[in-house]
C-alpha positions as CSV (number, residue, x, y, z in Angstrom):
1,X,7.4,17.0,-12.6
2,X,5.8,14.6,-15.1
3,X,2.7,12.8,-14.3
4,X,4.2,9.4,-15.0
5,X,7.1,10.1,-12.6
6,X,4.6,11.0,-9.9
7,X,2.7,7.8,-10.4
8,X,5.9,5.8,-10.2
9,X,7.0,7.4,-7.0
10,X,3.6,7.2,-5.3
11,X,3.2,3.6,-6.5
12,X,6.6,2.5,-5.2
13,X,5.8,4.2,-1.8
14,X,2.5,2.4,-1.5
15,X,4.2,-0.9,-2.1
16,X,7.2,-0.3,0.2
17,X,5.3,1.2,3.1
18,X,2.5,-1.5,3.1
19,X,4.9,-4.4,2.7
20,X,6.6,-3.0,5.8
21,X,3.3,-2.9,7.5
22,X,2.7,-6.5,6.7
23,X,6.1,-7.5,8.0
24,X,5.7,-5.5,11.2
25,X,2.3,-6.9,12.0
26,X,3.1,-10.5,11.2
27,X,6.6,-10.8,12.6
28,X,6.8,-8.3,15.4
29,X,3.2,-7.8,16.6
30,X,4.0,-8.7,20.2
31,X,6.1,-5.6,20.6
32,X,3.3,-3.3,19.3
33,X,1.2,-3.5,22.5
34,X,2.7,-5.8,25.2
35,X,0.2,-8.0,27.1
36,X,-2.6,-7.9,24.5
37,X,-4.8,-10.9,24.1
38,X,-4.5,-13.3,21.2
39,X,-8.0,-12.4,19.9
40,X,-7.1,-8.8,19.7
41,X,-3.9,-9.6,17.8
42,X,-5.8,-11.7,15.3
43,X,-8.2,-8.8,14.7
44,X,-5.4,-6.3,14.3
45,X,-3.6,-8.7,11.9
46,X,-6.7,-9.2,9.8
47,X,-7.4,-5.5,9.5
48,X,-3.8,-4.6,8.7
49,X,-3.5,-7.4,6.2
50,X,-6.6,-6.2,4.3
51,X,-5.6,-2.5,4.3
52,X,-2.0,-3.3,3.2
53,X,-3.1,-5.7,0.5
54,X,-5.4,-3.0,-1.0
55,X,-2.7,-0.4,-0.9
56,X,-0.2,-2.8,-2.5
57,X,-2.7,-3.3,-5.3
58,X,-3.1,0.4,-5.7
59,X,0.6,0.8,-5.9
60,X,0.9,-1.9,-8.6
61,X,-2.0,-0.2,-10.5
62,X,-0.1,3.1,-10.3
63,X,3.2,1.6,-11.5
64,X,1.5,-0.2,-14.4
65,X,-0.5,2.9,-15.4
66,X,2.6,5.1,-15.4
67,X,3.4,3.9,-18.9
68,X,0.3,5.7,-20.3
69,X,1.3,8.3,-22.9
70,X,-0.7,11.5,-23.2
71,X,-1.7,13.9,-20.4
72,X,-5.5,13.7,-20.7
73,X,-5.5,9.9,-20.4
74,X,-3.1,10.1,-17.4
75,X,-5.2,12.6,-15.7
76,X,-8.2,10.4,-16.1
77,X,-6.5,7.5,-14.5
78,X,-5.5,9.7,-11.5
79,X,-9.0,11.0,-11.1
80,X,-10.5,7.5,-10.8
């Protein structure tokens, strides 16, 4: 498998899974744990939002960097 294909697949998975996490937490959070307080839900939403946003950014970075030509430069991007 080529390194650029791996970065495209992993980047797309980061974006899809974390967009789903945002949708789940914001639109269906009452079904996660029934009877939880509003304060706890706000903390869960804040944490999940931060984690998902960072992972979506990582996915975009991987998708953009998949156009790098040359194996040494591509390996350097994956190491960082």
